C-alpha positions in Angstrom: 117.0 9.6 101.0 120.6 8.8 102.0 122.4 5.5 102.0 124.9 4.6 104.7 126.9 1.5 105.4 126.3 -0.5 108.5 129.8 0.4 109.6 129.1 4.2 109.2 125.8 3.9 111.1 127.6 2.0 113.9 130.3 4.7 114.0 127.7 7.4 114.4 126.0 5.4 117.3 129.4 4.9 119.0 130.1 8.7 118.6 126.9 9.4 120.6 124.6 10.5 117.7 120.9 9.8 118.2 120.1 7.2 115.5 116.7 5.6 115.3 117.0 2.3 113.5 113.7 0.7 112.4 114.0 -3.0 111.4 111.2 -3.6 108.8 111.8 -7.3 108.5 109.0 -9.7 109.4 108.9 -11.1 113.0 110.1 -14.6 112.0 113.2 -12.9 110.4 113.9 -10.8 113.5 113.6 -14.0 115.7 116.6 -15.4 113.8 118.9 -12.4 114.2 118.4 -8.9 115.7 120.6 -5.9 116.4 118.2 -4.8 119.2 116.5 -1.9 117.5 112.9 -0.9 117.1 110.9 -3.4 114.9 108.0 -2.4 112.6 107.3 -5.0 109.9 107.0 -3.6 106.4 103.4 -4.7 106.3 102.6 -2.5 109.3 104.6 0.7 108.3 101.4 2.5 107.3 100.0 2.1 110.8 102.9 4.0 112.2 103.1 7.0 109.9 102.5 9.6 112.5 105.3 8.1 114.7 107.7 7.9 111.8 107.0 11.5 110.7 108.1 12.6 114.2 111.2 10.3 114.3 114.5 12.2 113.8 117.5 10.5 112.3 115.4 7.7 110.9 117.3 4.7 109.6 115.5 1.8 107.9 116.9 -1.6 107.6 115.9 -5.0 106.4 117.8 -8.1 105.4 119.6 -6.7 102.3 118.5 -3.1 102.0 116.0 -3.6 99.1 112.8 -3.5 101.2 114.2 -0.6 103.3 114.8 1.4 100.1 111.3 0.6 98.8 109.7 1.8 102.1 111.9 4.9 102.2 110.9 5.8 98.6 107.2 5.4 99.5 107.5 7.4 102.7 109.2 10.2 100.8 107.0 10.3 97.8 103.6 9.6 99.4 104.0 11.1 102.8 106.7 13.7 102.5 109.0 12.2 105.1 112.5 13.4 104.2 116.0 12.7 105.2 115.5 8.9 105.7 118.6 6.9 105.9 118.7 3.4 104.3 121.2 0.9 105.8 123.0 -0.4 102.7 123.1 -4.2 102.7 120.8 -4.4 105.8 121.5 -6.9 108.6 123.6 -9.0 106.2 126.1 -6.1 106.0 125.7 -5.4 109.8 127.0 -9.0 110.3 129.9 -8.5 107.9 130.9 -5.0 109.0 129.9 -4.7 112.7 129.0 -8.0 114.4 130.3 -11.2 112.8 128.8 -13.2 115.7 125.3 -12.7 114.3 123.9 -15.9 113.0 121.8 -15.4 109.9 119.8 -18.1 108.0 121.2 -18.2 104.5 
């Protein structure tokens, strides 16, 4: 598992890298603010294992990074999915570092 800042992930996207961000927040959280990436709620991750195994440059994000870290640990230890990137600070840091216009419920 690797940790990258929202700013670093955005730089990679802007440089043309193929980055696959999965937002694991619950639907009600995504309704409040989204960065337009793929959404798979944490509670449904297990139903998407085959897809996640085949996803290169997998980045997991949540609100603060804690849930994403937990899911990444589980995917690595229980399912052998390696080289997962966790977005440090989640969408909160995306707002701070990339898009201050995002409105997050505090």
